[in-house]
C-alpha positions, 0 to 999 in steps of 0.5 A: 965758227968760233969767235976767234975764227970769225974775228980772223975772217972779219979782219981779212975781209976788212983788209981786202975791202980797204985795199980796193977802196984805197986803190979804187981810182988807180985800179979803174983808171988803168982799164975802165972795164975793171970798174965792174969787176972791182965794184962786184968784189967790193959788194961781195966783201961788204955782203960777207962782212954783213953776214959775219956781223949777224 
């Protein structure tokens, strides 16, 4: 993976993570069972960002 591809992927993951964090309350308030799904997605994004930074 080139530096340009890595940076592009990092920005995409960061954008997705920002979306979930900014809208967390709204996403989980509508349907409480979405909390598990949203939490798993946030954890997946954080792990992917950590892997890219290595």
